[in-house]
C-alpha positions as CSV (number, residue, x, y, z in Angstrom):
1,M,-3.1,4.2,3.9
2,K,-2.7,7.9,3.1
3,L,0.6,9.4,4.2
4,N,1.5,13.0,4.5
5,S,3.1,14.6,1.4
6,L,6.4,15.1,3.4
7,F,7.0,11.3,3.1
8,I,6.6,11.5,-0.7
9,T,8.9,14.5,-0.8
10,L,11.6,12.9,1.2
11,L,11.5,9.7,-0.9
12,A,11.7,11.8,-4.0
13,V,14.6,13.7,-2.5
14,G,16.4,10.4,-1.8
15,A,15.7,8.8,-5.1
16,G,16.9,12.0,-6.9
17,G,20.2,11.8,-5.1
18,W,19.9,15.0,-3.1
19,T,21.8,14.5,0.1
20,L,22.5,16.7,3.1
21,A,25.0,16.9,5.9
22,A,24.7,15.2,9.2
23,L,25.3,14.8,12.9
24,A,23.1,12.0,14.2
25,D,24.6,12.1,17.6
26,D,23.3,15.6,18.2
27,S,19.7,14.4,18.0
28,M,20.2,12.8,21.4
29,D,22.9,13.0,24.1
30,I,24.2,9.5,24.2
31,G,26.9,10.2,26.7
32,D,30.6,9.3,26.6
33,V,31.3,5.7,25.7
34,T,34.8,4.1,25.5
35,V,35.4,0.8,23.7
36,T,39.0,-0.3,23.5
37,G,40.5,-3.6,22.3
38,Q,38.4,-6.8,22.6
39,S,35.0,-5.9,23.9
40,L,34.0,-6.9,27.5
41,G,31.2,-9.4,27.9
42,G,30.7,-9.8,24.2
43,G,29.7,-6.2,23.8
44,H,27.0,-6.2,26.6
45,M,28.9,-3.7,28.7
46,V,31.1,-0.8,27.8
47,Q,33.1,1.6,29.9
48,E,30.5,4.3,30.7
49,D,31.5,7.8,31.7
50,S,28.1,9.4,32.5
51,A,27.4,10.7,36.0
52,K,24.3,8.5,36.1
53,A,23.4,4.8,35.7
54,R,23.6,3.9,32.1
55,S,23.9,0.6,30.1
56,T,24.8,0.2,26.5
57,V,24.4,-2.8,24.2
58,T,26.8,-2.6,21.3
59,K,26.3,-3.7,17.7
60,E,28.6,-6.7,18.4
61,A,26.3,-7.9,21.1
62,M,23.2,-7.3,19.1
63,D,24.6,-9.3,16.1
64,Q,25.3,-12.3,18.3
65,M,21.8,-12.4,19.6
66,S,18.6,-13.7,17.9
67,S,18.7,-12.4,14.3
68,T,15.1,-11.3,14.3
69,A,14.9,-9.8,17.8
70,N,13.9,-6.1,17.9
71,A,15.8,-3.3,19.6
72,L,14.1,-3.8,23.0
73,D,14.7,-7.5,22.9
74,K,18.4,-6.7,22.7
75,L,18.1,-5.2,26.2
76,K,16.9,-8.5,27.8
77,Y,20.1,-9.0,29.8
78,T,20.5,-5.3,30.8
79,P,20.3,-4.7,34.6
80,G,17.1,-3.1,35.8
81,I,15.1,-4.1,32.7
82,N,12.7,-7.1,32.4
83,V,11.9,-7.6,28.7
84,S,9.4,-10.2,27.6
85,S,8.3,-11.1,24.0
86,T,5.4,-13.1,22.7
87,D,7.4,-14.7,19.9
88,A,10.7,-14.6,18.1
89,T,9.7,-12.5,15.1
90,G,10.4,-9.2,16.9
91,L,7.2,-7.9,15.5
92,V,4.6,-8.5,18.2
93,G,4.1,-8.6,21.9
94,T,7.2,-6.9,23.3
95,S,6.8,-5.5,26.9
96,F,9.1,-4.5,29.7
97,T,9.5,-2.9,33.0
98,M,12.5,-0.8,34.1
99,R,13.3,-0.4,37.9
100,G,9.6,-1.2,38.5
101,M,8.3,1.4,36.0
102,N,6.1,0.1,33.2
103,S,7.1,0.7,29.6
104,D,4.5,3.5,29.2
105,Q,6.3,5.4,32.0
106,V,9.7,5.2,30.1
107,G,10.7,7.6,27.3
108,I,11.9,5.9,24.2
109,S,13.5,7.7,21.3
110,A,15.2,6.8,18.0
111,D,17.8,9.3,16.9
112,G,16.2,11.9,19.1
113,I,12.6,11.3,17.8
114,P,10.0,10.2,20.4
115,I,8.5,6.9,19.5
116,N,6.1,6.3,22.4
117,D,2.5,6.6,21.4
118,S,1.6,10.3,21.8
119,G,-1.7,9.5,23.6
120,S,-1.1,6.4,25.8
121,Y,2.8,6.3,25.7
122,A,2.6,2.6,24.7
123,I,5.5,1.3,22.6
124,Y,5.0,-0.9,19.6
125,P,7.6,-3.1,18.0
126,N,6.9,-1.9,14.4
127,L,8.2,1.5,15.4
128,L,11.6,0.2,16.3
129,G,12.9,-0.4,12.8
130,D,15.4,-3.1,11.6
131,P,18.0,-3.8,14.3
132,E,20.6,-4.5,11.6
133,N,20.6,-0.7,11.1
134,L,21.3,0.1,14.7
135,A,24.8,1.0,16.1
136,E,23.7,0.7,19.7
137,V,20.8,0.6,22.1
138,F,21.2,2.3,25.5
139,A,19.2,2.8,28.7
140,T,19.5,5.4,31.4
141,Q,17.5,3.4,33.9
142,G,16.6,6.1,36.4
143,S,16.4,9.5,34.8
144,S,15.1,11.0,31.5
145,E,17.6,13.1,29.6
146,A,17.3,16.9,30.2
147,D,16.8,17.3,26.4
148,G,14.6,14.2,26.1
149,P,11.6,14.8,23.8
150,H,9.1,13.1,26.2
151,I,5.9,14.1,28.0
152,G,5.2,10.7,29.4
153,S,8.4,9.7,31.2
154,S,8.3,9.5,34.9
155,G,10.9,6.7,34.7
156,G,14.1,6.5,32.7
157,N,15.0,6.7,29.0
158,I,15.9,4.2,26.2
159,G,17.6,5.4,23.1
160,L,18.2,3.8,19.7
161,V,21.1,5.1,17.6
162,T,21.1,4.4,13.9
163,I,24.4,3.4,12.1
164,R,26.0,6.1,9.9
165,P,26.6,5.6,6.2
166,E,30.0,4.2,5.5
167,K,32.8,5.9,3.5
168,D,33.2,2.9,1.1
169,F,30.7,1.5,-1.4
170,G,29.2,-1.8,-0.2
171,V,26.3,-4.2,-0.1
172,F,25.2,-6.1,2.9
173,V,22.6,-9.0,2.7
174,K,21.3,-11.3,5.3
175,Q,18.9,-14.2,5.2
176,S,17.4,-15.8,8.3
177,V,15.2,-18.9,8.6
178,G,13.8,-20.5,11.7
179,T,11.1,-22.7,13.3
180,H,7.4,-21.9,12.7
181,N,8.2,-20.8,9.1
182,L,10.2,-17.8,10.4
183,R,11.9,-16.0,7.5
184,K,13.7,-12.6,7.3
185,S,15.4,-11.2,4.2
186,F,17.4,-8.0,4.7
187,A,19.6,-5.9,2.3
188,R,21.4,-2.6,2.7
189,L,23.2,-0.6,0.0
190,N,25.9,1.9,0.9
191,T,26.7,4.5,-1.8
192,G,30.1,5.3,-0.2
193,D,31.6,8.8,-0.2
194,I,30.7,10.9,-3.2
195,D,32.2,14.4,-2.8
196,G,31.5,14.2,0.9
197,F,28.0,12.8,0.6
198,R,27.3,9.3,2.0
199,S,24.0,7.4,2.0
200,W,22.5,3.9,2.6
201,L,19.2,2.4,1.7
202,S,17.9,-0.8,3.2
203,A,14.8,-3.0,2.8
204,S,13.6,-6.1,4.7
205,H,10.8,-8.6,4.7
206,T,9.9,-10.7,7.8
207,E,7.2,-13.3,8.2
208,G,6.4,-16.2,10.4
209,D,3.6,-18.3,11.8
210,K,2.3,-18.0,15.4
211,W,3.7,-20.8,17.6
212,R,0.5,-20.7,19.7
213,G,-2.8,-20.9,17.8
214,S,-3.3,-20.1,14.1
215,G,-2.3,-17.2,12.0
216,G,1.0,-15.3,11.5
217,V,2.6,-12.0,11.0
218,R,4.5,-10.3,8.1
219,A,6.2,-7.0,7.8
220,D,8.0,-4.9,5.2
221,K,10.4,-2.1,6.1
222,V,12.4,0.5,4.1
223,E,14.9,2.7,5.7
224,W,17.2,5.5,4.3
225,N,20.0,7.4,5.9
226,T,22.0,10.2,4.2
227,L,24.9,12.2,5.6
228,F,27.3,15.0,4.6
229,D,29.9,16.7,6.7
230,D,31.8,19.6,5.3
231,G,34.8,19.0,7.6
232,S,34.5,22.3,9.5
233,G,31.8,21.2,11.9
234,N,28.7,21.9,9.7
235,S,26.7,18.8,8.9
236,T,23.2,17.4,8.1
237,N,21.6,14.0,8.6
238,V,18.4,12.8,7.0
239,I,16.9,9.5,8.4
240,V,13.6,8.0,7.1
241,K,12.1,4.8,8.3
242,Y,8.9,3.2,7.0
243,A,7.2,0.0,8.0
244,R,4.0,-1.8,7.0
245,Q,2.8,-4.8,9.0
246,E,-0.1,-7.3,9.0
247,G,-0.7,-10.0,11.5
248,Y,-2.8,-11.8,14.0
249,N,-2.8,-11.3,17.8
250,Y,-1.9,-13.8,20.5
251,S,-4.5,-14.1,23.2
252,T,-3.6,-13.3,26.8
253,L,-4.4,-16.0,29.4
254,S,-5.5,-16.1,33.0
255,K,-3.4,-18.2,35.4
256,A,-6.2,-20.8,35.4
257,Q,-6.3,-20.9,31.6
258,F,-2.6,-21.3,31.4
259,D,-2.5,-24.1,33.9
260,A,-5.2,-25.9,31.9
261,D,-3.6,-25.4,28.5
262,P,-0.3,-23.3,28.1
263,R,-0.9,-23.2,24.3
264,A,-4.5,-22.0,24.4
265,D,-5.3,-19.2,22.0
266,Y,-8.2,-17.8,20.0
267,S,-10.5,-20.4,18.5
268,E,-9.2,-21.9,15.2
269,T,-12.7,-22.5,13.9
270,P,-15.6,-20.0,13.9
271,V,-17.6,-20.0,17.2
272,Y,-21.3,-19.1,17.0
273,K,-23.7,-18.0,19.7
274,S,-27.4,-17.7,19.0
275,G,-26.6,-18.3,15.4
276,K,-24.2,-15.4,15.1
277,L,-20.4,-15.4,14.8
278,S,-18.9,-14.8,18.2
279,S,-15.1,-15.4,18.1
280,Y,-12.5,-16.6,15.6
281,Y,-8.7,-16.1,15.3
282,K,-9.2,-14.5,11.9
283,L,-11.0,-11.6,13.6
284,N,-8.2,-10.9,16.1
285,R,-5.9,-8.9,13.8
286,N,-3.3,-6.2,14.2
287,N,-2.3,-4.1,11.2
288,S,-0.1,-1.0,11.2
289,E,1.8,1.4,9.0
290,T,4.4,3.8,10.3
291,L,6.7,6.5,9.1
292,N,9.4,8.4,10.9
293,A,11.5,11.1,9.3
294,S,14.1,13.6,10.7
295,V,16.6,16.1,9.5
296,T,19.4,17.0,11.9
297,Q,21.4,20.1,10.9
298,R,24.5,21.2,12.9
299,F,26.1,24.6,12.5
300,Q,29.5,25.4,13.9
301,L,28.9,29.1,14.7
302,R,32.3,29.6,16.3
303,D,35.1,27.4,17.6
304,N,33.4,27.1,20.9
305,L,29.8,27.6,19.9
306,S,27.5,25.2,18.0
307,L,23.8,25.0,17.1
308,S,21.8,21.9,16.1
309,V,18.3,22.0,14.8
310,A,16.4,18.8,14.2
311,P,12.8,19.0,12.7
312,Y,11.0,15.7,12.5
313,Y,7.7,14.2,11.4
314,S,6.0,10.9,12.3
315,Y,2.9,9.2,11.0
316,S,1.3,6.0,12.3
317,Y,-1.8,4.1,11.5
318,A,-2.8,1.0,13.6
319,N,-5.9,-1.1,14.1
320,S,-6.2,-4.0,16.5
321,F,-9.1,-6.3,17.4
322,T,-9.0,-8.7,20.3
323,G,-11.9,-10.6,21.8
324,N,-15.4,-11.4,20.5
325,A,-17.3,-10.0,17.5
326,S,-19.5,-7.0,18.4
327,T,-23.3,-7.0,18.1
328,L,-25.1,-4.0,16.6
329,S,-28.8,-3.5,16.3
330,S,-31.4,-0.7,16.0
331,S,-31.3,-0.1,19.7
332,S,-27.5,0.3,20.1
333,S,-27.3,4.0,19.7
334,I,-27.4,4.9,23.4
335,A,-26.4,8.5,23.0
336,G,-29.0,9.0,20.2
337,N,-26.5,10.2,17.6
338,Y,-27.5,7.7,14.9
339,N,-30.7,6.8,13.2
340,L,-30.5,3.0,13.1
341,A,-34.2,2.3,12.6
342,G,-34.7,-1.0,10.7
343,L,-31.1,-2.2,11.3
344,A,-31.3,-6.0,12.0
345,S,-29.2,-7.3,14.9
346,N,-25.9,-8.7,13.6
347,T,-22.3,-9.2,14.5
348,Y,-19.4,-7.1,13.2
349,Y,-15.6,-6.7,13.2
350,R,-15.0,-3.8,15.4
351,P,-11.3,-2.8,15.6
352,S,-9.8,0.0,17.7
353,V,-8.2,2.3,15.1
354,T,-5.6,5.0,16.0
355,E,-4.1,7.4,13.4
356,T,-1.4,9.8,14.5
357,W,0.3,12.7,12.9
358,R,3.1,14.4,14.9
359,S,5.6,17.0,13.9
360,G,8.2,18.8,16.0
361,V,11.6,20.4,16.2
362,M,14.5,20.0,18.6
363,S,17.0,22.8,18.8
364,K,20.2,22.9,21.0
365,L,22.9,25.5,21.5
366,K,26.2,24.3,23.0
367,W,28.7,26.9,24.3
368,D,32.1,25.7,25.5
369,V,32.9,28.6,27.9
370,S,36.3,27.0,28.6
371,D,38.0,23.7,28.4
372,D,36.4,22.8,31.8
373,H,33.1,24.5,31.5
374,S,30.2,24.2,29.0
375,L,26.6,25.4,28.8
376,D,23.7,23.8,26.9
377,F,20.5,25.5,26.1
378,G,17.6,24.0,24.2
379,Y,14.0,24.2,23.1
380,W,11.7,21.4,22.0
381,Y,8.3,21.9,20.4
382,E,5.9,19.2,19.1
383,K,2.3,19.1,18.0
384,A,0.7,15.7,17.9
385,R,-2.7,15.0,16.4
386,Q,-4.5,11.7,17.0
387,R,-7.7,10.3,15.7
388,Q,-9.2,7.3,17.5
389,T,-12.2,5.5,16.0
390,Q,-14.1,2.2,16.2
391,P,-16.1,1.4,13.1
392,F,-18.4,-1.7,12.6
393,I,-17.2,-3.7,9.5
394,S,-19.1,-6.5,7.8
395,I,-17.8,-10.1,8.1
396,N,-17.4,-12.4,5.1
397,A,-18.9,-15.9,5.0
398,D,-15.5,-17.4,5.8
399,G,-15.3,-15.3,9.1
400,T,-12.8,-12.7,7.8
401,P,-13.5,-9.0,8.0
402,S,-14.4,-7.5,4.6
403,S,-12.0,-4.5,5.2
404,P,-9.2,-5.6,7.6
405,W,-7.4,-2.2,7.5
406,A,-10.6,-0.3,8.6
407,E,-9.6,3.0,7.0
408,Y,-11.4,6.1,8.2
409,N,-14.9,6.2,6.6
410,G,-13.8,3.3,4.3
411,A,-15.8,0.7,2.5
412,D,-18.0,-2.0,4.2
413,Q,-18.5,0.1,7.4
414,V,-21.9,0.3,8.8
415,T,-23.7,3.7,8.2
416,D,-26.9,4.9,9.7
417,N,-30.0,6.0,7.7
418,N,-28.5,9.4,7.2
419,G,-25.2,8.1,5.8
420,A,-23.1,8.7,8.9
421,T,-20.5,6.1,9.7
422,V,-21.3,4.4,13.0
423,Q,-18.5,4.6,15.5
424,G,-18.1,2.9,18.9
425,R,-15.7,5.7,19.8
426,H,-14.7,8.8,17.9
427,Y,-12.0,11.0,19.5
428,Y,-9.7,13.6,18.1
429,T,-6.9,14.9,20.3
430,E,-4.3,17.6,19.7
431,T,-1.3,17.7,22.1
432,P,1.0,20.7,21.8
433,A,4.1,20.2,23.9
434,Q,7.0,22.5,24.7
435,K,10.2,22.1,26.7
436,L,12.8,24.7,27.5
437,W,16.0,23.7,29.3
438,A,19.5,24.8,30.3
439,Q,22.3,22.6,31.4
440,D,25.6,23.6,33.0
441,T,28.6,21.1,33.1
442,W,31.7,22.1,35.0
443,T,34.9,20.1,35.6
444,L,36.2,21.6,38.8
445,T,39.3,19.5,38.9
446,P,40.5,16.6,36.8
447,D,38.7,14.4,39.3
448,W,35.5,16.3,40.0
449,T,32.7,17.0,37.5
450,L,29.5,18.8,38.4
451,A,26.4,19.1,36.2
452,G,23.1,20.8,36.9
453,G,20.2,21.9,34.9
454,L,16.6,23.0,34.8
455,A,13.8,22.2,32.3
456,Y,10.4,23.7,32.1
457,Q,7.8,21.5,30.4
458,Y,4.3,22.7,29.2
459,V,1.8,20.3,27.7
460,E,-1.8,20.8,26.5
461,R,-4.4,18.1,25.9
462,N,-7.2,19.4,23.6
463,G,-9.9,16.8,23.0
464,D,-12.8,16.7,20.7
465,M,-15.2,13.9,21.7
466,M,-17.3,13.5,18.5
467,A,-20.6,11.7,18.1
468,S,-20.5,7.9,18.7
469,L,-22.8,5.2,20.0
470,Y,-22.1,6.1,23.6
471,D,-20.9,9.8,23.6
472,V,-22.6,13.1,23.1
473,P,-20.3,15.5,21.3
474,E,-18.2,17.6,23.7
475,K,-14.8,19.3,23.8
476,R,-12.5,19.1,26.7
477,D,-9.0,20.4,27.4
478,R,-6.4,20.3,30.1
479,K,-3.0,22.0,30.6
480,Y,0.0,20.6,32.5
481,H,3.3,22.4,33.3
482,E,6.2,21.8,35.7
483,F,9.8,22.7,36.4
484,L,12.1,19.7,36.3
485,P,15.6,20.2,37.9
486,N,18.5,17.8,37.7
487,F,21.9,17.5,39.3
488,N,24.8,15.0,39.2
489,I,28.3,14.8,40.4
490,R,31.1,12.5,39.3
491,Y,34.3,11.8,41.2
492,Q,37.2,10.0,39.6
493,I,38.7,8.3,42.6
494,N,41.7,6.9,40.7
495,E,42.5,5.5,37.3
496,N,40.2,2.5,37.9
497,N,37.5,3.7,40.3
498,Q,34.7,6.2,39.7
499,A,31.8,7.3,41.9
500,F,28.7,9.3,41.0
501,Y,25.5,10.7,42.4
502,N,22.5,11.8,40.3
503,V,19.1,13.2,41.2
504,T,16.4,14.1,38.6
505,R,12.8,15.1,38.6
506,N,10.6,13.7,35.9
507,M,7.0,14.2,34.9
508,R,4.4,12.0,33.1
509,T,1.5,13.9,31.7
510,P,-1.8,12.0,32.0
511,P,-2.6,10.1,28.8
512,N,-5.1,11.5,26.4
513,Y,-8.0,9.2,27.3
514,V,-8.4,11.1,30.6
515,L,-10.4,13.6,28.4
516,Y,-12.8,10.9,27.4
517,D,-13.3,8.8,30.5
518,T,-15.7,9.8,33.2
519,A,-15.6,13.5,34.0
520,D,-13.6,13.2,37.2
521,S,-10.7,11.5,35.2
522,M,-9.9,14.9,33.6
523,Y,-8.6,16.2,36.9
524,V,-6.0,13.5,37.8
525,K,-2.6,15.0,38.4
526,P,0.6,14.3,36.4
527,E,2.9,11.6,37.8
528,L,5.9,13.4,39.3
529,S,9.0,11.5,40.4
530,W,12.3,12.1,42.1
531,N,14.9,9.7,40.8
532,Q,18.1,9.3,42.9
533,E,21.2,7.1,42.2
534,L,24.4,6.5,44.0
535,G,26.9,4.5,41.9
536,W,30.4,3.1,41.7
537,R,32.4,1.8,38.7
538,Y,35.6,-0.1,38.5
539,T,37.3,-0.6,35.1
540,T,40.5,-2.2,33.9
541,K,41.5,-3.4,30.4
542,S,40.0,-6.8,31.1
543,T,37.3,-6.2,33.7
544,S,34.4,-3.8,34.3
545,V,32.2,-3.7,37.4
546,S,29.4,-1.3,38.3
547,A,27.1,-1.1,41.3
548,T,24.1,1.4,41.6
549,L,21.7,2.0,44.5
550,F,18.5,3.7,43.3
551,H,15.5,5.3,44.9
552,I,12.5,6.5,42.8
553,A,9.7,8.2,44.7
554,Y,6.7,9.1,42.5
555,K,3.3,10.3,43.5
556,D,-0.1,10.5,41.9
557,R,0.3,7.2,40.1
558,E,-2.3,6.8,37.3
559,V,-4.3,3.6,36.7
560,S,-7.1,3.0,34.2
561,T,-10.0,1.0,35.5
562,T,-13.9,1.0,35.5
563,N,-16.2,2.4,38.1
564,A,-19.3,0.8,39.6
565,D,-21.4,1.7,36.5
566,G,-18.9,-0.1,34.2
567,D,-17.6,3.2,32.7
568,Y,-13.9,3.7,32.2
569,E,-12.1,6.1,34.6
570,M,-8.6,7.1,35.4
571,L,-7.7,6.8,39.1
572,N,-5.0,8.4,41.2
573,V,-3.9,5.4,43.3
574,G,-1.4,7.4,45.4
575,N,2.4,7.1,45.9
576,V,4.9,4.5,45.1
577,V,8.5,4.0,46.0
578,N,10.9,1.9,43.9
579,Q,14.3,1.2,45.4
580,G,16.9,-1.4,45.0
581,L,20.3,-2.4,43.7
582,E,21.8,-3.0,40.3
583,L,25.1,-4.9,39.8
584,E,26.9,-5.5,36.5
585,W,30.2,-7.3,35.9
586,S,31.9,-8.3,32.7
587,G,35.4,-9.2,31.6
588,L,37.8,-11.2,29.5
589,L,39.1,-14.7,30.3
590,P,42.1,-16.6,28.9
591,Y,41.8,-18.5,25.6
592,N,39.3,-15.9,24.1
593,F,36.5,-16.5,26.6
594,N,34.5,-13.7,28.0
595,Y,31.7,-13.3,30.6
596,Y,28.9,-11.0,31.5
597,T,26.6,-11.0,34.5
598,S,24.1,-8.7,36.1
599,Y,21.7,-8.7,39.1
600,T,18.8,-6.5,40.0
601,Y,16.9,-6.2,43.3
602,T,13.7,-4.0,43.1
603,Q,11.4,-3.3,46.0
604,S,8.4,-1.5,44.5
605,T,6.2,-0.5,47.4
606,Q,2.7,0.9,47.2
607,K,2.3,3.6,49.9
608,D,-1.5,3.9,49.9
609,D,-4.6,1.8,50.0
610,V,-6.6,2.0,46.8
611,V,-10.3,3.0,46.8
612,S,-12.1,1.1,44.1
613,K,-15.9,1.2,43.5
614,G,-16.3,3.0,46.8
615,A,-14.4,0.5,48.9
616,D,-10.9,0.4,50.4
617,L,-8.6,-2.3,49.1
618,P,-5.6,-3.4,51.2
619,T,-2.7,-2.4,48.9
620,S,-0.5,-0.2,51.2
621,G,2.9,-1.9,51.7
622,N,2.4,-4.4,48.9
623,Q,4.8,-5.0,46.0
624,L,3.6,-3.3,42.8
625,A,2.1,-5.8,40.4
626,N,4.2,-7.1,37.5
627,V,7.5,-6.2,39.2
628,P,9.8,-9.1,40.1
629,K,12.0,-8.4,43.1
630,N,14.9,-10.4,41.8
631,M,16.5,-10.7,38.3
632,F,19.8,-12.4,37.5
633,N,21.6,-12.7,34.1
634,A,24.8,-14.6,33.3
635,S,26.5,-15.5,30.0
636,L,29.7,-17.2,29.1
637,G,31.1,-16.5,25.6
638,Y,33.9,-17.4,23.3
639,D,35.2,-15.4,20.3
640,D,38.5,-16.0,18.5
641,K,37.5,-14.0,15.4
642,H,37.0,-17.3,13.6
643,Y,34.2,-18.8,15.7
644,Y,32.0,-17.4,18.5
645,G,29.5,-18.9,20.9
646,N,27.7,-18.0,24.1
647,V,25.2,-19.5,26.4
648,A,23.1,-17.0,28.4
649,G,20.7,-17.7,31.3
650,K,18.1,-15.3,32.7
651,Y,16.3,-15.7,36.0
652,V,13.2,-13.6,36.7
653,G,11.7,-14.0,40.2
654,S,8.1,-14.3,41.0
655,Y,5.7,-11.4,40.6
656,Y,2.1,-10.5,41.3
657,G,-0.8,-10.0,38.9
658,D,-2.8,-7.8,41.2
659,L,-2.4,-4.8,43.5
660,T,-3.6,-6.7,46.6
661,N,-0.8,-9.4,46.0
662,D,-3.3,-12.3,46.1
663,E,-2.2,-13.9,42.8
664,K,1.5,-14.8,42.5
665,I,3.2,-16.0,39.4
666,S,6.2,-18.2,39.8
667,G,9.7,-17.2,38.7
668,R,11.5,-18.9,35.8
669,T,14.9,-19.4,34.4
670,V,15.3,-19.4,30.6
671,F,18.5,-20.2,28.6
672,D,19.5,-19.1,25.1
673,L,22.3,-20.4,23.0
674,N,24.1,-18.5,20.2
675,A,27.0,-19.5,17.9
676,G,28.6,-18.4,14.7
677,I,31.3,-18.9,12.1
678,Y,33.2,-16.0,10.5
679,L,33.6,-17.6,7.1
680,P,36.9,-17.2,5.2
681,V,36.6,-14.8,2.2
682,D,38.9,-13.5,-0.5
683,K,38.3,-9.8,0.4
684,K,38.2,-8.9,-3.3
685,I,34.5,-9.4,-3.9
686,I,33.2,-10.7,-0.7
687,K,34.4,-8.6,2.3
688,T,32.7,-10.5,5.1
689,A,30.6,-13.6,5.6
690,T,29.1,-15.0,8.8
691,L,26.9,-18.0,9.5
692,R,24.9,-17.5,12.8
693,F,22.8,-19.9,14.8
694,S,20.5,-19.2,17.8
695,V,18.2,-21.2,20.0
696,L,15.9,-19.3,22.3
697,N,14.5,-21.0,25.4
698,V,16.7,-24.0,25.0
699,F,14.9,-26.2,27.6
700,D,11.5,-25.2,26.3
701,K,10.4,-23.6,29.6
702,Q,6.6,-22.9,29.9
703,Y,5.9,-19.7,31.8
704,L,3.8,-16.6,32.0
705,S,6.2,-13.8,31.0
706,S,4.4,-10.7,32.3
707,A,1.1,-9.3,33.3
708,S,-0.8,-7.8,30.4
709,T,-3.9,-6.7,32.4
710,V,-3.2,-6.0,36.0
711,S,-6.1,-6.5,38.4
712,F,-6.8,-4.4,41.5
713,N,-7.9,-7.5,43.5
714,S,-8.0,-11.1,42.4
715,K,-10.0,-11.9,45.5
716,A,-13.2,-10.1,46.7
717,Y,-12.8,-7.4,49.4
718,N,-15.3,-5.2,51.1
719,G,-18.0,-5.9,48.6
720,V,-15.7,-5.3,45.6
721,A,-15.9,-8.4,43.4
722,A,-12.7,-10.2,42.3
723,S,-11.2,-9.3,38.9
724,I,-9.0,-11.6,36.9
725,P,-5.5,-10.6,35.8
726,Y,-4.4,-11.7,32.3
727,Y,-0.8,-12.5,31.3
728,N,1.4,-12.8,28.3
729,V,2.8,-16.2,27.6
730,G,6.5,-16.7,27.1
731,E,7.6,-18.0,23.7
732,E,8.5,-21.7,23.4
733,R,11.8,-23.0,22.1
734,T,12.7,-21.5,18.8
735,A,15.7,-22.1,16.6
736,M,17.0,-20.0,13.7
737,V,20.0,-19.8,11.4
738,S,21.2,-16.8,9.3
739,L,23.8,-16.2,6.7
740,E,25.0,-12.6,6.2
741,V,27.4,-11.4,3.5
742,G,29.1,-8.1,2.9
743,F,30.3,-7.1,-0.6
């Protein structure tokens, strides 16, 4: 893969020892968090002080979960969030909903850098980095942050916060092994404080076999964090994260396929049709390479005035192939862009390739007008460039693609008689985005705090549909802009009780493929949502309880489908209202025991009938697909600082795979078990040592975890043929053990 020269420069900077000063927290408002004494619920709940619903998973809780789980997996017990993973490696198949909003409607950032795909807003596990390097993961379930760098968030926000370099020199190593040949090696070196400069550098290697079907996945990651603070409020932080991953996909299954064989997957031997290779697991690959880099500089201009500026750069390359090999012949060039005369009919590896370059800058000015009054002003600019291709690559005699990475205009790709690379699709999109905001926070009395703000967001989609098998070259563009207000109020009833109300307007810009679907798709409107929350918190030294009522009304919901001619189109399927209740309760018990529990009720109601292929479908009043109404989590833990252990159960209620609510998937209850020993050490050479053990899905429950492809109607209506929903399969029982040592 070819990376931008900035990556090479930053690595050279780190290798040469040039370090800067830092303030990682300024890259994203992570709110006020208080942790005192022994943690509540094993670190799954902290005493929040934000005037909005917010949940934080601490490093302590993350360390006591599966050692290879990624950052989103760590949110699996958080109220409002339904996380499902394909396997235990943390590298593939992570999906979630939050208060009925899909993952591509939720903004996700790492240290203030947006990590959703700039075109589709999808989130990929390889972008999440090593969880060993995270200080916390937090979710604001209902509202995006005013300064959030997102253009696709009509739901809430999830943030990843990287640990800071330590003041003392040290080395941390960790080795994990598990079932299905799961292995992860991780090491991190802290330089310690050198004249105010602190840095760490980490590297990891993870690999494992698929538990269902053949193949596996492997990934290598390198991360670097350097920090300097001059002690007078001026600081700079540089964070670089790089990952390279190779692996095979899991197939999704229909309900009927799952009922027939819960472990079904892609064929383990080549399948031929009419003498040509049709399908084989070695074709169903998923390779990626990613880089994220940011520099956050904070200037203390006056005692009450500070400025933070955070430029960033991201690069990603990914290709994925699922399904059957593609046939190409002399008659395949429907749009007439290629001269394929004389090309014999054959089958090829045809991956979908996406390459993204995005750079931006976040700036924020904070003015403390008085001890009780502060103003924040900010500006965010980003320009994302994305190239999406679909080459035809020759297949070796053993059924493997000759060039699995499918680089742009690379070797072994089919070219026409004029030397042009044949593409099934060929899109290039530029997305300039801007956001300007102001926020006013005022503590009226020691008990009452008000905050209000206004953001203006402006986004362009400039698309260049270049020559392909099916498309005549054409340029298309759209512009979207909206004012996004927010307001919240917090009342400290007494020392233990707090109430809050929050209302926020969010916008989700249509994804980039509206430019390339059928012409009418260009004119779909952005999703706009009003998110309201009314909450109460009760806290003591040994107990924390929270309850939140939420109401999300969003209109112009966007769904990708096909029309009567089989062409892709983006439909506006009307309005949706998500409303419900979130409860969270954690605390300490005698004899070093602790507990944590949460419950979520979500009613996600479609307000309109959907028109599909010219006919009405009865969807009004139905529950939105892939949204369970009930979720319940409970864990009981023990930690005496010599040993720890916890058993956690998660119930996810039934959900539908289609908008007409004709195919229902049963609920499930899954239990996890975690335990560990804090090994005695001499503290002279070895500072800490911990042996950890985890079992996921203890009772080996077989279940469909989430809908991967939602159907409009799984039964025929008004002349519209039934379409089949497909689902992700929940991972089977997996055990792992890890040993970590700090020097």
